[in-house]
PDB file of N, CA, C and O in Angstrom:
ATOM      1  N   MET A   1      56.042 109.906 -29.504  1.00  0.00           N
ATOM      2  CA  MET A   1      56.451 110.970 -28.601  1.00  0.00           C
ATOM      3  C   MET A   1      56.613 110.394 -27.196  1.00  0.00           C
ATOM      4  O   MET A   1      55.807 109.577 -26.750  1.00  0.00           O
ATOM      5  N   GLU A   2      57.634 110.820 -26.528  1.00  0.00           N
ATOM      6  CA  GLU A   2      57.905 110.369 -25.167  1.00  0.00           C
ATOM      7  C   GLU A   2      56.857 110.933 -24.220  1.00  0.00           C
ATOM      8  O   GLU A   2      56.439 112.083 -24.359  1.00  0.00           O
ATOM      9  N   GLU A   3      56.434 110.125 -23.259  1.00  0.00           N
ATOM     10  CA  GLU A   3      55.422 110.558 -22.301  1.00  0.00           C
ATOM     11  C   GLU A   3      55.882 111.826 -21.587  1.00  0.00           C
ATOM     12  O   GLU A   3      57.048 111.946 -21.210  1.00  0.00           O
ATOM     13  N   ASN A   4      54.962 112.769 -21.405  1.00  0.00           N
ATOM     14  CA  ASN A   4      55.200 114.047 -20.737  1.00  0.00           C
ATOM     15  C   ASN A   4      56.074 115.013 -21.523  1.00  0.00           C
ATOM     16  O   ASN A   4      56.444 116.065 -21.001  1.00  0.00           O
ATOM     17  N   SER A   5      56.416 114.684 -22.768  1.00  0.00           N
ATOM     18  CA  SER A   5      57.192 115.635 -23.553  1.00  0.00           C
ATOM     19  C   SER A   5      56.234 116.513 -24.358  1.00  0.00           C
ATOM     20  O   SER A   5      55.126 116.097 -24.694  1.00  0.00           O
ATOM     21  N   VAL A   6      56.666 117.698 -24.653  1.00  0.00           N
ATOM     22  CA  VAL A   6      55.844 118.660 -25.377  1.00  0.00           C
ATOM     23  C   VAL A   6      56.249 118.625 -26.855  1.00  0.00           C
ATOM     24  O   VAL A   6      57.438 118.690 -27.170  1.00  0.00           O
ATOM     25  N   PRO A   7      55.263 118.520 -27.771  1.00  0.00           N
ATOM     26  CA  PRO A   7      55.626 118.508 -29.185  1.00  0.00           C
ATOM     27  C   PRO A   7      56.195 119.854 -29.620  1.00  0.00           C
ATOM     28  O   PRO A   7      55.841 120.894 -29.066  1.00  0.00           O
ATOM     29  N   LYS A   8      57.059 119.827 -30.593  1.00  0.00           N
ATOM     30  CA  LYS A   8      57.638 121.037 -31.143  1.00  0.00           C
ATOM     31  C   LYS A   8      56.607 121.694 -32.051  1.00  0.00           C
ATOM     32  O   LYS A   8      55.982 121.020 -32.870  1.00  0.00           O
ATOM     33  N   LEU A   9      56.424 123.001 -31.914  1.00  0.00           N
ATOM     34  CA  LEU A   9      55.488 123.740 -32.742  1.00  0.00           C
ATOM     35  C   LEU A   9      56.261 124.563 -33.765  1.00  0.00           C
ATOM     36  O   LEU A   9      57.210 125.270 -33.425  1.00  0.00           O
ATOM     37  N   LEU A  10      55.839 124.461 -35.023  1.00  0.00           N
ATOM     38  CA  LEU A  10      56.509 125.162 -36.107  1.00  0.00           C
ATOM     39  C   LEU A  10      55.523 126.052 -36.849  1.00  0.00           C
ATOM     40  O   LEU A  10      54.321 125.787 -36.865  1.00  0.00           O
ATOM     41  N   SER A  11      56.037 127.099 -37.458  1.00  0.00           N
ATOM     42  CA  SER A  11      55.202 127.897 -38.354  1.00  0.00           C
ATOM     43  C   SER A  11      54.869 127.031 -39.569  1.00  0.00           C
ATOM     44  O   SER A  11      55.537 126.029 -39.826  1.00  0.00           O
ATOM     45  N   ILE A  12      53.845 127.417 -40.306  1.00  0.00           N
ATOM     46  CA  ILE A  12      53.487 126.654 -41.498  1.00  0.00           C
ATOM     47  C   ILE A  12      54.657 126.661 -42.490  1.00  0.00           C
ATOM     48  O   ILE A  12      54.962 125.636 -43.101  1.00  0.00           O
ATOM     49  N   LYS A  13      55.297 127.799 -42.645  1.00  0.00           N
ATOM     50  CA  LYS A  13      56.438 127.898 -43.565  1.00  0.00           C
ATOM     51  C   LYS A  13      57.567 126.965 -43.139  1.00  0.00           C
ATOM     52  O   LYS A  13      58.113 126.236 -43.967  1.00  0.00           O
ATOM     53  N   ARG A  14      57.916 126.983 -41.866  1.00  0.00           N
ATOM     54  CA  ARG A  14      59.016 126.148 -41.366  1.00  0.00           C
ATOM     55  C   ARG A  14      58.651 124.654 -41.432  1.00  0.00           C
ATOM     56  O   ARG A  14      59.487 123.820 -41.781  1.00  0.00           O
ATOM     57  N   ALA A  15      57.409 124.332 -41.098  1.00  0.00           N
ATOM     58  CA  ALA A  15      56.960 122.940 -41.155  1.00  0.00           C
ATOM     59  C   ALA A  15      57.045 122.420 -42.594  1.00  0.00           C
ATOM     60  O   ALA A  15      57.474 121.289 -42.824  1.00  0.00           O
ATOM     61  N   ALA A  16      56.640 123.242 -43.552  1.00  0.00           N
ATOM     62  CA  ALA A  16      56.717 122.852 -44.959  1.00  0.00           C
ATOM     63  C   ALA A  16      58.164 122.597 -45.371  1.00  0.00           C
ATOM     64  O   ALA A  16      58.449 121.619 -46.062  1.00  0.00           O
ATOM     65  N   GLN A  17      59.069 123.461 -44.955  1.00  0.00           N
ATOM     66  CA  GLN A  17      60.494 123.289 -45.264  1.00  0.00           C
ATOM     67  C   GLN A  17      61.028 121.993 -44.659  1.00  0.00           C
ATOM     68  O   GLN A  17      61.790 121.272 -45.302  1.00  0.00           O
ATOM     69  N   GLU A  18      60.633 121.705 -43.442  1.00  0.00           N
ATOM     70  CA  GLU A  18      61.113 120.511 -42.738  1.00  0.00           C
ATOM     71  C   GLU A  18      60.740 119.219 -43.459  1.00  0.00           C
ATOM     72  O   GLU A  18      61.514 118.263 -43.456  1.00  0.00           O
ATOM     73  N   VAL A  19      59.557 119.184 -44.079  1.00  0.00           N
ATOM     74  CA  VAL A  19      59.095 117.951 -44.726  1.00  0.00           C
ATOM     75  C   VAL A  19      59.222 117.986 -46.248  1.00  0.00           C
ATOM     76  O   VAL A  19      58.858 117.020 -46.918  1.00  0.00           O
ATOM     77  N   GLY A  20      59.728 119.074 -46.795  1.00  0.00           N
ATOM     78  CA  GLY A  20      59.965 119.138 -48.232  1.00  0.00           C
ATOM     79  C   GLY A  20      58.734 119.436 -49.068  1.00  0.00           C
ATOM     80  O   GLY A  20      58.665 119.042 -50.232  1.00  0.00           O
ATOM     81  N   LEU A  21      57.762 120.127 -48.489  1.00  0.00           N
ATOM     82  CA  LEU A  21      56.572 120.544 -49.224  1.00  0.00           C
ATOM     83  C   LEU A  21      56.607 122.053 -49.406  1.00  0.00           C
ATOM     84  O   LEU A  21      57.315 122.761 -48.691  1.00  0.00           O
ATOM     85  N   SER A  22      55.834 122.535 -50.373  1.00  0.00           N
ATOM     86  CA  SER A  22      55.704 123.984 -50.491  1.00  0.00           C
ATOM     87  C   SER A  22      54.790 124.477 -49.369  1.00  0.00           C
ATOM     88  O   SER A  22      53.983 123.717 -48.833  1.00  0.00           O
ATOM     89  N   ARG A  23      54.924 125.736 -49.028  1.00  0.00           N
ATOM     90  CA  ARG A  23      54.063 126.320 -48.004  1.00  0.00           C
ATOM     91  C   ARG A  23      52.602 126.226 -48.436  1.00  0.00           C
ATOM     92  O   ARG A  23      51.721 125.941 -47.625  1.00  0.00           O
ATOM     93  N   ASN A  24      52.356 126.470 -49.732  1.00  0.00           N
ATOM     94  CA  ASN A  24      50.988 126.418 -50.244  1.00  0.00           C
ATOM     95  C   ASN A  24      50.389 125.015 -50.144  1.00  0.00           C
ATOM     96  O   ASN A  24      49.211 124.869 -49.818  1.00  0.00           O
ATOM     97  N   LYS A  25      51.190 123.983 -50.421  1.00  0.00           N
ATOM     98  CA  LYS A  25      50.685 122.611 -50.341  1.00  0.00           C
ATOM     99  C   LYS A  25      50.341 122.260 -48.896  1.00  0.00           C
ATOM    100  O   LYS A  25      49.302 121.652 -48.638  1.00  0.00           O
ATOM    101  N   LEU A  26      51.201 122.634 -47.956  1.00  0.00           N
ATOM    102  CA  LEU A  26      50.921 122.361 -46.555  1.00  0.00           C
ATOM    103  C   LEU A  26      49.670 123.117 -46.106  1.00  0.00           C
ATOM    104  O   LEU A  26      48.846 122.571 -45.372  1.00  0.00           O
ATOM    105  N   ALA A  27      49.526 124.366 -46.543  1.00  0.00           N
ATOM    106  CA  ALA A  27      48.334 125.142 -46.201  1.00  0.00           C
ATOM    107  C   ALA A  27      47.079 124.480 -46.773  1.00  0.00           C
ATOM    108  O   ALA A  27      46.023 124.494 -46.140  1.00  0.00           O
ATOM    109  N   GLU A  28      47.194 123.906 -47.961  1.00  0.00           N
ATOM    110  CA  GLU A  28      46.074 123.189 -48.575  1.00  0.00           C
ATOM    111  C   GLU A  28      45.687 121.965 -47.736  1.00  0.00           C
ATOM    112  O   GLU A  28      44.502 121.720 -47.508  1.00  0.00           O
ATOM    113  N   LEU A  29      46.675 121.203 -47.280  1.00  0.00           N
ATOM    114  CA  LEU A  29      46.411 120.031 -46.445  1.00  0.00           C
ATOM    115  C   LEU A  29      45.748 120.440 -45.129  1.00  0.00           C
ATOM    116  O   LEU A  29      44.885 119.731 -44.611  1.00  0.00           O
ATOM    117  N   ILE A  30      46.156 121.578 -44.602  1.00  0.00           N
ATOM    118  CA  ILE A  30      45.559 122.095 -43.369  1.00  0.00           C
ATOM    119  C   ILE A  30      44.112 122.500 -43.628  1.00  0.00           C
ATOM    120  O   ILE A  30      43.222 122.179 -42.840  1.00  0.00           O
ATOM    121  N   LYS A  31      43.881 123.203 -44.730  1.00  0.00           N
ATOM    122  CA  LYS A  31      42.532 123.651 -45.082  1.00  0.00           C
ATOM    123  C   LYS A  31      41.591 122.465 -45.289  1.00  0.00           C
ATOM    124  O   LYS A  31      40.400 122.556 -44.992  1.00  0.00           O
ATOM    125  N   GLU A  32      42.128 121.349 -45.799  1.00  0.00           N
ATOM    126  CA  GLU A  32      41.341 120.138 -46.020  1.00  0.00           C
ATOM    127  C   GLU A  32      41.195 119.303 -44.736  1.00  0.00           C
ATOM    128  O   GLU A  32      40.672 118.189 -44.761  1.00  0.00           O
ATOM    129  N   ASN A  33      41.668 119.865 -43.624  1.00  0.00           N
ATOM    130  CA  ASN A  33      41.602 119.206 -42.306  1.00  0.00           C
ATOM    131  C   ASN A  33      42.368 117.888 -42.249  1.00  0.00           C
ATOM    132  O   ASN A  33      42.013 116.994 -41.481  1.00  0.00           O
ATOM    133  N   LEU A  34      43.407 117.766 -43.053  1.00  0.00           N
ATOM    134  CA  LEU A  34      44.243 116.569 -43.026  1.00  0.00           C
ATOM    135  C   LEU A  34      45.364 116.693 -42.002  1.00  0.00           C
ATOM    136  O   LEU A  34      45.882 115.692 -41.506  1.00  0.00           O
ATOM    137  N   ILE A  35      45.731 117.936 -41.692  1.00  0.00           N
ATOM    138  CA  ILE A  35      46.741 118.211 -40.669  1.00  0.00           C
ATOM    139  C   ILE A  35      46.168 119.288 -39.752  1.00  0.00           C
ATOM    140  O   ILE A  35      45.834 120.378 -40.217  1.00  0.00           O
ATOM    141  N   PRO A  36      46.049 118.998 -38.452  1.00  0.00           N
ATOM    142  CA  PRO A  36      45.506 120.003 -37.530  1.00  0.00           C
ATOM    143  C   PRO A  36      46.522 121.111 -37.237  1.00  0.00           C
ATOM    144  O   PRO A  36      47.725 120.937 -37.429  1.00  0.00           O
ATOM    145  N   VAL A  37      46.024 122.223 -36.781  1.00  0.00           N
ATOM    146  CA  VAL A  37      46.886 123.343 -36.394  1.00  0.00           C
ATOM    147  C   VAL A  37      46.639 123.707 -34.940  1.00  0.00           C
ATOM    148  O   VAL A  37      45.628 123.332 -34.347  1.00  0.00           O
ATOM    149  N   ILE A  38      47.574 124.437 -34.391  1.00  0.00           N
ATOM    150  CA  ILE A  38      47.482 124.937 -33.022  1.00  0.00           C
ATOM    151  C   ILE A  38      47.252 126.443 -33.109  1.00  0.00           C
ATOM    152  O   ILE A  38      48.033 127.158 -33.737  1.00  0.00           O
ATOM    153  N   VAL A  39      46.190 126.919 -32.484  1.00  0.00           N
ATOM    154  CA  VAL A  39      45.911 128.347 -32.418  1.00  0.00           C
ATOM    155  C   VAL A  39      46.006 128.751 -30.955  1.00  0.00           C
ATOM    156  O   VAL A  39      45.224 128.295 -30.121  1.00  0.00           O
ATOM    157  N   ILE A  40      46.960 129.598 -30.658  1.00  0.00           N
ATOM    158  CA  ILE A  40      47.195 130.036 -29.285  1.00  0.00           C
ATOM    159  C   ILE A  40      46.493 131.381 -29.085  1.00  0.00           C
ATOM    160  O   ILE A  40      46.793 132.338 -29.798  1.00  0.00           O
ATOM    161  N   PRO A  41      45.565 131.471 -28.128  1.00  0.00           N
ATOM    162  CA  PRO A  41      44.858 132.738 -27.895  1.00  0.00           C
ATOM    163  C   PRO A  41      45.832 133.889 -27.646  1.00  0.00           C
ATOM    164  O   PRO A  41      46.789 133.758 -26.883  1.00  0.00           O
ATOM    165  N   GLY A  42      45.569 135.014 -28.303  1.00  0.00           N
ATOM    166  CA  GLY A  42      46.409 136.191 -28.135  1.00  0.00           C
ATOM    167  C   GLY A  42      47.677 136.169 -28.969  1.00  0.00           C
ATOM    168  O   GLY A  42      48.483 137.095 -28.883  1.00  0.00           O
ATOM    169  N   TYR A  43      47.873 135.129 -29.777  1.00  0.00           N
ATOM    170  CA  TYR A  43      49.059 135.003 -30.619  1.00  0.00           C
ATOM    171  C   TYR A  43      48.573 134.905 -32.052  1.00  0.00           C
ATOM    172  O   TYR A  43      47.751 134.042 -32.359  1.00  0.00           O
ATOM    173  N   LYS A  44      49.052 135.755 -32.929  1.00  0.00           N
ATOM    174  CA  LYS A  44      48.454 135.852 -34.259  1.00  0.00           C
ATOM    175  C   LYS A  44      48.894 134.777 -35.244  1.00  0.00           C
ATOM    176  O   LYS A  44      48.290 134.645 -36.308  1.00  0.00           O
ATOM    177  N   PHE A  45      49.918 134.012 -34.924  1.00  0.00           N
ATOM    178  CA  PHE A  45      50.416 133.021 -35.869  1.00  0.00           C
ATOM    179  C   PHE A  45      49.892 131.623 -35.558  1.00  0.00           C
ATOM    180  O   PHE A  45      49.781 131.231 -34.397  1.00  0.00           O
ATOM    181  N   THR A  46      49.575 130.889 -36.602  1.00  0.00           N
ATOM    182  CA  THR A  46      49.133 129.500 -36.483  1.00  0.00           C
ATOM    183  C   THR A  46      50.358 128.602 -36.452  1.00  0.00           C
ATOM    184  O   THR A  46      51.321 128.841 -37.181  1.00  0.00           O
ATOM    185  N   LYS A  47      50.331 127.585 -35.627  1.00  0.00           N
ATOM    186  CA  LYS A  47      51.454 126.651 -35.508  1.00  0.00           C
ATOM    187  C   LYS A  47      51.014 125.237 -35.869  1.00  0.00           C
ATOM    188  O   LYS A  47      49.835 124.889 -35.791  1.00  0.00           O
ATOM    189  N   VAL A  48      51.987 124.442 -36.264  1.00  0.00           N
ATOM    190  CA  VAL A  48      51.754 123.045 -36.608  1.00  0.00           C
ATOM    191  C   VAL A  48      52.655 122.198 -35.710  1.00  0.00           C
ATOM    192  O   VAL A  48      53.837 122.497 -35.540  1.00  0.00           O
ATOM    193  N   SER A  49      52.087 121.150 -35.143  1.00  0.00           N
ATOM    194  CA  SER A  49      52.852 120.257 -34.276  1.00  0.00           C
ATOM    195  C   SER A  49      53.661 119.270 -35.110  1.00  0.00           C
ATOM    196  O   SER A  49      53.159 118.713 -36.086  1.00  0.00           O
ATOM    197  N   THR A  50      54.902 119.059 -34.723  1.00  0.00           N
ATOM    198  CA  THR A  50      55.723 118.072 -35.427  1.00  0.00           C
ATOM    199  C   THR A  50      55.113 116.678 -35.289  1.00  0.00           C
ATOM    200  O   THR A  50      55.235 115.858 -36.199  1.00  0.00           O
ATOM    201  N   ASP A  51      54.465 116.404 -34.173  1.00  0.00           N
ATOM    202  CA  ASP A  51      53.801 115.107 -33.987  1.00  0.00           C
ATOM    203  C   ASP A  51      52.702 114.899 -35.023  1.00  0.00           C
ATOM    204  O   ASP A  51      52.560 113.807 -35.573  1.00  0.00           O
ATOM    205  N   ASP A  52      51.923 115.953 -35.289  1.00  0.00           N
ATOM    206  CA  ASP A  52      50.835 115.846 -36.266  1.00  0.00           C
ATOM    207  C   ASP A  52      51.371 115.668 -37.679  1.00  0.00           C
ATOM    208  O   ASP A  52      50.799 114.921 -38.473  1.00  0.00           O
ATOM    209  N   ILE A  53      52.461 116.345 -37.994  1.00  0.00           N
ATOM    210  CA  ILE A  53      53.062 116.188 -39.320  1.00  0.00           C
ATOM    211  C   ILE A  53      53.601 114.768 -39.476  1.00  0.00           C
ATOM    212  O   ILE A  53      53.375 114.125 -40.501  1.00  0.00           O
ATOM    213  N   ASN A  54      54.309 114.281 -38.468  1.00  0.00           N
ATOM    214  CA  ASN A  54      54.856 112.919 -38.534  1.00  0.00           C
ATOM    215  C   ASN A  54      53.749 111.881 -38.647  1.00  0.00           C
ATOM    216  O   ASN A  54      53.895 110.896 -39.370  1.00  0.00           O
ATOM    217  N   ARG A  55      52.651 112.089 -37.943  1.00  0.00           N
ATOM    218  CA  ARG A  55      51.506 111.175 -38.011  1.00  0.00           C
ATOM    219  C   ARG A  55      50.915 111.170 -39.429  1.00  0.00           C
ATOM    220  O   ARG A  55      50.619 110.110 -39.979  1.00  0.00           O
ATOM    221  N   PHE A  56      50.750 112.356 -40.009  1.00  0.00           N
ATOM    222  CA  PHE A  56      50.219 112.463 -41.368  1.00  0.00           C
ATOM    223  C   PHE A  56      51.111 111.730 -42.359  1.00  0.00           C
ATOM    224  O   PHE A  56      50.618 110.984 -43.205  1.00  0.00           O
ATOM    225  N   ILE A  57      52.417 111.937 -42.260  1.00  0.00           N
ATOM    226  CA  ILE A  57      53.362 111.278 -43.170  1.00  0.00           C
ATOM    227  C   ILE A  57      53.280 109.770 -43.013  1.00  0.00           C
ATOM    228  O   ILE A  57      53.264 109.045 -44.007  1.00  0.00           O
ATOM    229  N   ALA A  58      53.228 109.290 -41.778  1.00  0.00           N
ATOM    230  CA  ALA A  58      53.149 107.849 -41.537  1.00  0.00           C
ATOM    231  C   ALA A  58      51.872 107.262 -42.137  1.00  0.00           C
ATOM    232  O   ALA A  58      51.886 106.145 -42.654  1.00  0.00           O
ATOM    233  N   GLU A  59      50.781 108.001 -42.071  1.00  0.00           N
ATOM    234  CA  GLU A  59      49.512 107.527 -42.634  1.00  0.00           C
ATOM    235  C   GLU A  59      49.537 107.467 -44.158  1.00  0.00           C
ATOM    236  O   GLU A  59      48.756 106.730 -44.760  1.00  0.00           O
ATOM    237  N   GLN A  60      50.425 108.233 -44.786  1.00  0.00           N
ATOM    238  CA  GLN A  60      50.485 108.284 -46.246  1.00  0.00           C
ATOM    239  C   GLN A  60      51.384 107.198 -46.842  1.00  0.00           C
ATOM    240  O   GLN A  60      51.378 106.983 -48.054  1.00  0.00           O
ATOM    241  N   ARG A  61      52.139 106.532 -46.012  1.00  0.00           N
ATOM    242  CA  ARG A  61      53.076 105.520 -46.511  1.00  0.00           C
ATOM    243  C   ARG A  61      52.329 104.376 -47.171  1.00  0.00           C
ATOM    244  O   ARG A  61      51.297 103.915 -46.683  1.00  0.00           O
ATOM    245  N   THR A  62      52.873 103.933 -48.285  1.00  0.00           N
ATOM    246  CA  THR A  62      52.290 102.828 -49.027  1.00  0.00           C
ATOM    247  C   THR A  62      53.400 102.021 -49.677  1.00  0.00           C
ATOM    248  O   THR A  62      54.499 102.530 -49.896  1.00  0.00           O
ATOM    249  N   ARG A  63      53.118 100.792 -49.980  1.00  0.00           N
ATOM    250  CA  ARG A  63      54.106  99.966 -50.647  1.00  0.00           C
ATOM    251  C   ARG A  63      53.953 100.015 -52.155  1.00  0.00           C
ATOM    252  O   ARG A  63      54.829  99.546 -52.882  1.00  0.00           O
ATOM    253  N   LYS A  64      52.847 100.578 -52.636  1.00  0.00           N
ATOM    254  CA  LYS A  64      52.613 100.682 -54.073  1.00  0.00           C
ATOM    255  C   LYS A  64      53.533 101.730 -54.669  1.00  0.00           C
ATOM    256  O   LYS A  64      53.850 102.740 -54.041  1.00  0.00           O
ATOM    257  N   ILE A  65      53.950 101.467 -55.886  1.00  0.00           N
ATOM    258  CA  ILE A  65      54.815 102.426 -56.595  1.00  0.00           C
ATOM    259  C   ILE A  65      54.063 102.962 -57.787  1.00  0.00           C
ATOM    260  O   ILE A  65      54.594 103.786 -58.532  1.00  0.00           O
TER     261      ILE A  65
END
């Protein structure tokens, strides 16, 4: 992420669509504390940062098949 830039926040449904996962699978990863969420006071929806999703994906990369 570029310095001083703000990460894009997505709904869980939209974040799942962006990375090709089901909403339920992404929610499971969140529940297991593998992907953090953003909770904004006074706002009822939970958001996921694109930076956190990209970091999670990068950590999962492997050369094994």
